[in-house]
N, C-alpha and C positions, 0 to 999 in steps of 0.2 A: 876820981877823975874818969875812970873808965865808965862808971855809972852815968856820969853827966853826958858822956859821948853817946852812950846807948840811948838815953832819953831824948837827946837831940835827934838822933837818927829815926827814932820811933815817931817823933813829932813830924819830921819831914815826910816820912812815908805816909803818915795819916793825912797830912795836908794834900799830898799828891792824890791820894785815894779820894779825898773829898772833891778836889778839883775835877778829877776824872768822872766822878759820879754826877757832879753838877753839869759837866759838859755833855755827858751822855743824856741826861734828862732834858737839857735844853735842845739837843739835837733831835731827840725823840719827839719832843713837843713841836718842834719846827716841822718835822716830817708829817706829823698828824694834822697840823693846821694846813700844810700845803695840800695834803691828800683831801682834806675836807673842802678846800677851795676848788680843787680840780673836779671833785665829784659834783659840787654845786654848779660849776660852769658846764660840765657835761650834761647835767639834768636840764639846765636852761637851753643848751643847744638841742637836746632831744625834743624839748617842748616846741622850739622854733621849727624843727623839721616836722613835728606833728601838726603844727598850725599851718605850715605850707601845704602839707598833704590834704588837710581838711578844706583849705581854700580851693585847692585843685579839684577836689571831689565836688565842691559846691558849683564850680564852673561847669563841670560835666553835667550835674543835675539840671542846671539852667538850660544848657544846650539840648539835653534830651527832652525836657519839658516843652521846648519851643517847637518840636517836630510832631506833626500829627501822626506820622509813621515812624516807629522807633528805628533809630540808626544803630545797627548791631555793633559797629566798630566803637561807637561811643559807649555803649552799654558794657562791652567787654573791657574797655580801658578803665571805666569807672569801677568795675569789679576788681581789677588789678590794684587800683589805688586803695580800695577798702581792705584788701588782703594785706597790703603793706602797712596800713594804719593799725590793723589788728595785731600784726607781728611786732610792730614797734612798741606797742603798749606793754608787751610781756618780755621784751628783750632786755639783756643786761645793759647797764649804762656804762659803757667803756668806749675808749677812743676808736678801737678797731670796729666795733659794732656800729657806732655812730657814723663813722666814715663810710661804711658799706651802705647804710640807709641813705646817706646824702648822695652817693653815686646812683642809687636806684631812683631817688627823687629827680635827679638831674636828667636821667634817661626818660622818665615819665613826663617831665616838663617838655622835652623836645617832642615827644610823641603827641602830647596834648596840643602843642602849637600847630602841628601838621593836621591833626584831626579836626580841630576847631576851624582852621582855615578852610579845610574841605567842606565842613558843615556849613560855614557861611556862604561858600560858593554854591552849595546845594540849595540853601535857602533862597538865594537870589534867583537861581534857575527855577525853583518851585514857584516863587512869587511871579516870575515872568510867565511861567506856564499857567498859573492860576488866572493872571490877568488876561492872557490869551484865550483861556477857556471861557472866562466871563464874557469877553468880547465876542467869541464865537457863539456863546449861548444867546447873547443879546441879538446878534445878527440872525440866528436861527429863529428866535421868537419874532423878530420883525418880519422875517421871511414867511413864517407860519401865519402871522396876522395878515400879511399881504396876500398869501395864498388863500386864506379863509375869506378875505374880502373879495378876491377874484372869484372864488367859488360861489359866494353869495350873489355877486353881480352876474356871473354866468348863469346861475340858476334862475335869477330873476329875468335875465334876458331870454333864457330858454323858455320860461313861462310866457313871456311877452310874445316871443316868436310863435310858440305853440298856439297861444290864443289868437294871434293874428293870422296864422296859417290855416284859416277856415274859409269856406265859401260863404259869401253873403249875397243877398239879392236886393234889388231896388226896383221901383216902379211896379210893385205888385198890384194887379187888378183882377177882379173876378166879376163876371157878368153872364147873364143868360143869352143863349143864341138859338136861332131857328135854323135848322139844317135842311136845305133844299135837296131834292133828289139829285140835282146836278153837283152837289157838294158845296154850293155857295152857302156861306154863313151870314146870317143877318142878326145883329145884336137886338135884344128886346129886354124890356123891363117887366113884361107881363108873365106871371108865373104859369098861367094856363097855356101859353104859346111856347114856352121854353122847352127845347128838346135836350139841351145839354148845358152844363156850366163850363164856361171857358175861363181858364186861369192863365194869365200871361205875366211874365216877370223877366228881369234882366239879371243874369249872373254877373256880378261885378268882377272886373279885372283884379287879380291878386297874384303878384309874382312869387309870393311865399307858398302858394298852393302848387303841389306837384301836378304837372300836366298829365292828361290821360282821362280814362273813364271815371266819371264821377256820378253821384246820385243825390237827390234831395227828396224829402218826403213832403207830399202835398196833402193838406187836410182841409176839407170843406165841411163846415157844420151848418145844418139847416136851422130854421126857426124853432124846431122842436128839439134841438140839441142832439140830433142824430148825425153821425159821420156818414157822408154820402160816398158813392163809388164802391171800392173794394171793401172798405171798412174792416181791414185786417190789422193785426197787432204785431208790433216788433218790440223786443225787450232790450233796454239799455241800462245795465246795472239794476238799480231798484225802480227805474222808471219804465212804464209801459206806454207806448204811443200807438193810437189808432190812426191809421192813415187812409186816405182816399185813393191815392195812386203814388207810385214811385216814379219820379222824373229822372230818367237816365240819359246821359249826354257825354260827349267827348269835350273835355275842357282844354283849351290851348292858351291859357293865361291872357285872354282878351275878353272884353265884354261880349256876352252871348245872350241873345234874345230867345226865350223859350215860351211856348204855349202848350198847355195840356187840357184835356177834356175830362170832365167828371159827369157821370150819369146818375140818375135817380135809382132807387131801389125797384127792381123789376119793371112793371108797367105803370107804377104809380107816378102821378104828376108831381111837379115841384110845388112845395108849399109857398103861400104868400108870407112875406116878412123879411127879417134881417138874416143875412148869411155872413158867416165869418170864414175867411180864407187864411190859413197859416202855412208857412214854409219852414220845415225843420231840416237842419244839418245834423243828422243823427238825432240826439236827444235835445239839441239846442234850437230854440226858436230864433230864426234869423229875420223873419219878416211876417207881417200880418196886415190884413186889409178887410173891409166890409163892403157889402152892396145889398140892395133891397130889390125884391121882386114884388110886384103889386098884383 
């Protein structure tokens, strides 16, 4: 009887032990599965934070690439994000660590909103400035073209005025004269009776010529191509002029009638034939005429 009771007690104890063992195993398995799920969830949360940081870094890269001049604030913020990404890669996957990285991400997100807003404002200002500079450049180019055009016009006008501001003569005539002892002059066409050659012309009115003392060179060439009168030379740049006489006068911007006399060489008589009379304003021929002595 006592043996039966002992066996029953042993069986009960064994049953309890089995139940406790099975319960412990089930509890342990349950804790393991729960830990595995939590770790999986934390890993997924960590990857989400990593994705958000990479997306933020990409936004900074785009903002930095859009600026011709590097924005130092954007570069420094981008470096901070990269440092956080590198740190997150090697960090432990636990609730405390993940919560800390989420806090840092949130702070960086706020910083990025401010910096990108400032960058957009700066881009608008730079765009306006670029447009303004382009407009100014166009106006300067137009002004330069206008100034160049005026310079060309003024240069051309100055050349016209310079060319127009010269003395000119009209009514040029040359002829032989007989000079009486009384001073009376008698025109003649006979070479043998000619005492002097008289050259007469009118200096034309020209308001562009400065009033005052002026001079013109008179050249008389005989039939043998000799220059009569003084037959002296004057040099103008590369041109040499032989002249018979220098006609000097006071010019007052009105028509002025002038007559000059040219003599032959020494005591020689004037040759028969065609004579040429030229008037020069410095090196420029302003008038020419011919006459004949028989």
